[in-house]
C-alpha positions in Angstrom: -55.8 99.5 -7.9 -57.9 99.1 -4.8 -60.8 96.9 -3.7 -62.4 97.3 -0.2 -65.1 95.1 1.3 -66.9 96.6 4.4 -70.2 97.5 5.8 -70.1 100.3 3.2 -70.4 97.7 0.5 -67.9 96.5 -2.2 -65.9 99.6 -3.3 -63.0 99.7 -5.7 -61.2 101.5 -8.5 -62.2 100.7 -12.0 -59.9 98.5 -14.1 -56.8 96.5 -13.3 -56.4 92.8 -12.5 -59.2 90.7 -11.2 -59.3 90.8 -7.4 -57.4 94.0 -7.2 -60.1 96.5 -8.4 -63.7 96.7 -9.3 -63.4 94.6 -12.5 -66.4 93.1 -14.4 -65.3 89.7 -13.0 -65.4 91.1 -9.4 -68.8 92.7 -10.0 -70.4 89.5 -11.3 -68.9 87.5 -8.4 -70.1 89.9 -5.6 -73.5 90.6 -7.2 -74.2 86.9 -7.8 -73.3 86.1 -4.2 -75.5 88.9 -2.9 -78.4 87.7 -5.1 -77.9 84.1 -4.0 -77.9 85.3 -0.4 -81.1 87.2 -0.8 -82.9 84.2 -2.4 -81.8 82.1 0.6 -83.4 84.7 2.9 -86.5 85.3 1.0 -88.1 82.9 -1.4 -91.5 84.7 -1.6 -90.4 87.5 -3.9 -87.8 87.8 -6.7 -87.8 91.6 -7.1 -84.7 93.7 -6.5 -84.1 97.4 -7.0 -81.0 99.0 -8.6 -79.9 102.6 -9.2 -76.9 104.6 -9.8 -75.3 108.1 -9.5 -73.9 109.8 -12.6 -70.3 108.7 -12.4 -68.8 107.7 -15.7 -68.6 104.0 -15.1 -72.1 103.8 -13.8 -73.9 102.8 -17.0 -71.6 100.0 -17.8 -71.7 98.6 -14.3 -75.5 98.8 -14.2 -75.7 96.6 -17.2 -73.4 94.0 -15.6 -75.2 94.1 -12.4 -78.7 93.8 -14.1 -77.6 90.9 -16.3 -76.1 89.1 -13.3 -79.2 89.4 -11.1 -81.5 88.3 -14.0 -79.2 85.3 -14.4 -79.8 84.5 -10.8 -83.5 84.5 -11.4 -84.2 87.9 -9.9 -86.5 90.5 -11.4 -84.7 93.8 -11.7 -86.5 97.1 -11.2 -84.0 99.8 -12.4 -84.6 103.4 -11.2 -81.7 104.5 -13.3 -79.8 107.8 -12.6 -80.9 108.5 -9.0 -79.9 109.0 -5.4 -78.9 106.6 -2.7 -82.0 107.5 -0.5 -84.3 107.3 -3.5 -83.1 103.6 -4.1 -83.5 102.9 -0.4 -87.1 104.1 -0.4 -87.9 102.4 -3.7 -87.0 99.0 -2.1 -89.8 99.4 0.4 -92.3 101.0 -2.1 -91.8 98.1 -4.5 -91.8 95.4 -1.7 -88.5 94.2 -3.0 -86.2 91.7 -1.2 -83.2 94.1 -1.5 -81.4 96.6 -3.6 -78.0 97.6 -5.0 -76.8 101.2 -5.3 -74.0 101.8 -7.8 -72.1 104.7 -6.2 -68.7 105.2 -4.5 -70.3 108.3 -2.8 -67.5 110.8 -2.0 -64.7 108.9 -3.8 -63.2 110.3 -7.0 -64.5 109.3 -10.4 -62.2 106.4 -10.9 -64.0 104.6 -8.0 -67.4 102.9 -8.0 -69.1 100.6 -5.5 -72.0 98.2 -4.9 -73.9 99.4 -1.8 -76.1 96.4 -0.7 -79.5 96.8 0.8 -81.9 94.5 2.6 -85.7 94.3 2.2 -86.1 97.4 4.5 -84.0 99.5 2.1 -81.2 99.7 4.7 -77.5 98.6 4.4 -77.0 95.1 5.3 -75.3 94.4 8.7 -71.7 93.4 9.2 -72.8 89.8 9.9 -74.7 89.8 6.6 -71.9 91.2 4.5 -69.6 88.5 6.0 -72.1 86.0 4.8 -72.1 87.4 1.3 -68.4 87.6 1.1 -68.1 84.0 2.3 -70.3 82.9 -0.6 -68.2 85.0 -3.0 -64.9 83.6 -1.7 -66.1 80.0 -2.2 -68.1 80.7 -5.4 -71.0 79.0 -3.6 -73.7 80.4 -5.8 -75.6 79.0 -8.7 -77.2 80.6 -11.7 -80.8 79.8 -12.7 -81.9 77.8 -15.7 -83.3 79.2 -18.9 -87.0 79.1 -17.8 -86.4 81.0 -14.6 -84.4 84.0 -15.8 -85.4 87.2 -14.3 -87.2 90.2 -15.9 -86.1 93.8 -16.3 -88.3 96.9 -15.6 -87.5 100.5 -15.7 -89.1 102.6 -12.9 -88.8 106.3 -13.9 -90.9 107.9 -11.1 -88.9 106.8 -8.0 -87.5 110.4 -7.4 -90.9 111.9 -7.7 -92.3 109.4 -5.2 -89.4 110.2 -2.8 -89.9 114.0 -3.0 -93.7 113.6 -2.6 -93.0 111.6 0.6 -90.7 114.4 1.8 -93.3 117.1 1.1 -96.0 115.1 3.1 -94.0 115.1 6.3 -95.7 117.2 9.0 -92.5 119.1 9.9 -91.8 120.2 6.3 -93.4 123.7 6.1 -93.7 124.3 2.4 -95.9 127.4 2.7 -93.5 129.2 5.1 -90.5 128.2 2.9 -92.3 129.5 -0.2 -93.1 132.8 1.5 -89.4 133.6 2.1 -88.6 133.9 -1.7 -85.2 132.3 -1.1 -82.5 132.5 -3.6 -80.5 129.3 -3.6 -77.2 128.3 -5.1 -76.4 124.6 -5.6 -73.2 122.7 -6.3 -74.2 119.3 -7.6 -70.7 118.1 -8.5 -71.9 117.0 -12.0 -74.0 114.1 -10.6 -77.6 113.2 -9.9 -77.9 116.1 -7.3 -78.4 118.5 -10.2 -81.7 116.7 -11.0 -82.8 115.7 -7.5 -82.0 118.9 -5.6 -83.5 121.2 -8.2 -86.7 119.3 -8.4 -87.1 119.3 -4.5 -86.4 123.0 -4.3 -89.0 123.7 -7.1 -91.6 121.6 -5.2 -90.7 123.6 -2.0 -91.8 126.7 -3.8 -88.3 128.2 -4.5 -88.3 130.0 -7.8 -84.7 131.4 -7.8 -82.3 128.5 -8.1 -78.9 128.5 -9.7 -76.8 125.3 -10.4 -73.1 125.1 -10.7 -71.7 121.8 -11.9 -75.3 120.8 -12.5 -75.0 118.5 -15.5 -75.0 114.9 -14.6 -72.0 114.0 -16.7 -70.1 112.1 -13.9 -67.0 114.1 -14.7 -66.6 115.7 -11.4 -65.7 119.3 -11.5 -63.7 119.1 -8.2 -63.1 116.6 -5.4 -66.5 115.2 -4.9 -66.4 115.0 -1.2 -68.5 118.1 0.0 -65.9 119.7 2.3 -65.2 123.4 2.5 -61.8 123.0 0.9 -63.5 121.4 -2.2 -66.2 124.0 -2.6 -64.2 127.1 -3.7 -66.5 128.0 -6.6 -69.6 127.7 -4.4 -68.0 129.8 -1.6 -66.8 132.6 -4.0 -70.2 133.0 -5.5 -71.8 133.1 -2.1 -69.2 135.7 -1.0 -70.1 137.8 -4.0 -73.7 138.1 -2.7 -77.2 137.6 -4.1 -78.0 134.2 -2.5 -79.6 133.3 0.8 -78.2 129.8 1.1 -75.6 127.7 -0.6 -76.1 123.9 -0.9 -73.6 121.2 -1.8 -74.2 117.5 -2.0 -72.0 114.5 -2.8 -72.5 112.4 -6.0 -75.2 110.1 -4.6 -77.0 112.9 -2.6 -76.9 111.3 0.9 -74.6 114.1 2.4 -75.7 117.7 2.8 -73.3 120.6 3.3 -74.4 124.3 3.6 -72.8 127.7 2.9 -74.1 130.8 4.6 -75.4 133.9 2.7 -72.1 135.7 3.4 -69.9 132.8 2.1 -69.1 131.5 5.6 -69.1 127.7 5.8 -71.9 126.4 8.0 -69.7 123.4 8.5 -70.8 119.9 7.6 -70.7 118.9 11.2 -73.5 121.2 12.0 -75.9 120.1 9.3 -77.2 117.4 11.6 -77.1 119.7 14.7 -79.4 122.2 12.9 -81.9 119.7 11.7 -82.0 118.1 15.2 -82.5 121.4 16.8 -85.6 121.9 14.6 -87.0 118.4 15.2 -86.5 118.5 18.9 -88.2 122.0 19.2 -91.3 120.2 17.7 -91.1 116.7 19.2 -89.3 115.2 22.1 -87.1 112.2 21.3 -83.5 110.8 21.6 -80.6 111.4 19.2 -77.7 109.5 17.8 -74.5 110.3 15.9 -71.3 108.4 15.3 -68.2 108.6 17.4 -66.5 111.0 14.9 -69.2 113.6 15.0 -69.4 116.9 16.8 -70.2 117.2 20.6 -72.7 119.9 19.7 -75.5 117.4 19.1 -75.0 116.1 22.6 -75.3 119.8 23.8 -78.4 120.3 21.8 -80.0 117.1 23.1 -79.2 118.1 26.7 -80.9 121.4 26.0 -84.2 119.6 25.1 -83.8 117.1 27.9 -83.4 114.1 25.6 -80.8 111.3 25.6 -77.9 111.4 23.2 -75.8 108.3 22.4 -73.0 107.5 19.9 -72.3 104.6 17.6 -69.5 103.2 15.6 -68.8 105.0 12.3 -71.0 103.7 9.4 -74.5 104.3 8.4 -75.7 100.8 9.4 -74.1 101.2 12.9 -75.9 104.6 13.4 -79.2 103.1 12.2 -78.9 100.1 14.6 -78.2 102.5 17.5 -81.2 104.7 16.6 -83.5 101.8 16.6 -82.1 100.5 20.0 -82.6 104.0 21.6 -85.8 105.0 19.8 -84.1 108.0 18.4 -86.3 110.4 16.2 -83.3 112.1 14.6 -79.7 110.9 14.0 -76.9 110.7 11.5 -73.2 111.4 10.9 -71.1 114.6 11.2 -70.3 114.4 7.5 -73.6 116.0 6.6 -75.6 112.8 6.8 -79.2 113.2 8.1 -81.2 110.1 9.1 -84.9 110.9 9.8 -86.9 107.7 10.7 -90.2 109.4 10.0 -89.2 109.1 6.3 -86.8 106.2 6.3 -83.7 104.9 8.0 -81.0 106.2 5.6 -78.9 109.2 5.2 -80.8 111.6 3.0 -79.6 115.0 1.8 -83.1 115.8 0.3 -85.0 115.4 3.5 -82.2 117.4 5.2 -82.7 120.2 2.8 -86.6 120.3 3.4 -86.1 120.2 7.2 -83.3 122.7 7.3 -85.3 125.3 5.1 -88.3 124.7 7.4 -86.2 125.5 10.4 -84.7 128.6 8.7 -87.9 129.9 7.3 -89.9 129.5 10.6 -87.0 131.1 12.6 -87.0 134.0 10.1 -83.2 134.4 10.4 -80.2 134.1 8.2 -78.1 130.9 7.9 -75.1 132.7 9.5 -77.2 133.8 12.5 -78.5 130.2 12.9 -75.0 128.9 13.0 -74.0 131.4 15.7 -76.8 130.1 17.9 -75.1 126.7 18.3 -72.2 125.6 20.7 -68.9 126.5 18.9 -66.5 123.7 18.5 -63.7 123.2 15.9 -62.5 120.0 14.4 -59.3 118.8 12.9 -59.3 115.9 10.5 -56.2 114.0 9.5 -55.5 110.8 7.7 -52.6 108.5 7.0 -52.1 105.8 4.5 -52.3 102.2 5.8 -49.0 100.3 5.5 -47.9 96.8 6.5 -45.6 98.3 8.9 -48.4 99.8 10.9 -50.1 97.6 13.5 -53.3 99.2 14.6 -53.4 96.9 17.7 -50.0 98.0 18.8 -51.0 101.7 18.3 -54.2 101.2 20.3 -52.1 99.8 23.3 -49.8 102.8 23.2 -52.8 105.1 23.2 -54.5 103.2 26.1 -51.2 103.5 28.1 -50.7 107.3 27.5 -54.3 108.3 27.9 -55.3 105.8 30.7 -56.6 108.5 33.0 -59.3 109.6 30.4 -62.5 107.9 29.3 -61.6 105.4 26.4 -64.2 104.0 24.0 -63.1 101.1 21.9 -66.1 100.0 19.9 -64.6 101.5 16.7 -60.9 102.0 16.9 -60.3 104.2 20.0 -61.8 107.5 21.2 -60.3 109.5 24.0 -62.8 111.7 25.7 -61.4 114.7 27.5 -62.9 117.8 29.2 -64.5 119.6 26.3 -62.4 117.8 23.7 -62.0 114.4 22.1 -59.8 112.5 19.6 -60.9 109.4 17.7 -58.6 107.1 15.7 -60.0 104.3 13.4 -59.5 102.5 10.1 -61.7 103.8 7.3 -64.6 101.8 5.9 -64.2 103.3 2.5 -60.4 104.0 2.0 -57.2 102.2 2.8 -56.4 104.8 5.4 -56.4 105.5 9.1 -58.6 108.5 10.1 -57.7 110.7 13.0 -60.4 113.2 14.1 -60.1 115.6 17.1 -62.5 118.3 18.3 -62.0 121.1 20.9 -63.1 124.7 21.5 -60.4 125.9 19.1 -58.9 124.5 15.9 -55.4 124.8 17.2 -56.3 122.8 20.3 -57.9 120.1 18.2 -54.9 120.0 15.9 -52.5 119.7 18.9 -54.4 116.8 20.4 -54.6 115.0 17.0 -50.9 115.3 16.3 -50.1 114.1 19.8 -51.8 110.9 18.8 -50.1 110.8 15.4 -46.8 110.8 17.3 -47.7 107.4 18.6 -47.9 105.9 15.2 -44.2 106.2 14.5 
C-alpha cells in the first residue's frame, strides 16, 4: 500500500493499514487538518466545494470527506461527479474558501487522492501543504460543537457553468467549428469525461460524436494515463477511418491527448504547443511549461517574439511561474493546458475548444497541423525508488559528468545540450524517479536517457 503527500495532494491506494494507504482514518485526518487550516486563513466564510471523478472508491470517500468537513463547521457544496477544472472554477463561482477534488488523476483505479484547493480554485502551495501536514502530524485540529455543524448542498449545474464560460471566450470560434461538420471519436476511460467532453462537443455544434469507454463506471477499460501505448482501441478506430479527430482524456479531465484522422498520434507533448500557437497568433504574450516538457513550445514562442520560461514540474509551480511572467498560455507536456483567460488550472475542456478553433480556422487536418511544428522525439523512463538509491549522490555524479553543459537544479536536475535535454527527478504522484529526454530522434533521446540511468547503479 502507498501514501504520497506532495504538492499534488494526498494520494494513496485504497485499503491496508492506517498510515500506509488512503484509509478512512487517513482521509479524516488530512481533511480535518485542511479544514482547520482553511478556517485559520479565512473566518469570513464557511463554504467549501467538493467534487470527484468516477473512480470506484469516489462515492465512499466523498461521504467521508463531506462528513468530516461538516464536523469542522464548514458548509459543503458538492458538485458530485465532475472534473478537476470544473471544481476549480466552482470554488471561485461560489466564493468558497477552498475545495477538495477526489481524484488520483492518471493513477489506476486502486488509487484515489485529495487534491486541495485555495480560495482561488488553485492548488495550494508547497508551503501551504507543509502547514496542513504539520497540523495532521500533530493532530492539532478541533471539531466544532453541535450548534455549529456545517450544512450540505448539492450543486448540479457546475459543469454547465464551466462549459458556458468556455463558450463565451473570444478565441473560441463556435460558428467556424460548427461549419466543419467534424466527426469526433472520444475515449473517456469510463470516467467523467464521457459526460463532460460529450456535452462540450455538443455545445460546440458537433453532431457526430462517438464514445468509447464512455460510461462513468470507474472501472477503467485500460491504463487511465492518456498515453499512446494505452490508447490502442482509439488508435485502431481512427486508423479504420471515418473520424476527423480522436480525443482522449484522463479520469478527471485535466489532460488532453489527440489522435490524428489517420490514426497517427498527435503526441501529448504537442497539445500545449498547438493551443499556444493558436493563442499567440491572436494575442501577444509570454508562455510557460515545466522542465519535462518539449522544446517545441520554446520554438513557437520564439516564432512570435515572446518570452518562454520553464518551471518545476507540478501544476502549482507552472501557475506560479505564469503569474510571475504574465504568461497568457502555459501548461505541461502531459496534455495539460492552462489558459488564464478562463482560470489558472489544467483544463482539457478549454483545450478541446481552443484546439478545434485552431483546426477549423486553419481549415486543415490534424495530421497536417502536427507536421507544421518543430519535430522532436521524447524518451520517458522510470525506476522504482528504493532505500539504496540516494538522489543526492546521483545528482553529484551527474553534475560531475555533465559539468560542461547547462545544468538546472530547481527540480531534480536537467541537462541542456544543443538541441537535446535530459531531466531526472522524483515523481510527485508515484514512488518513482522519472527520467525524460528529448532530441531530434527517438534513438538519440533514448541514448541520452540511458546514459544517465547508468549513473544510478
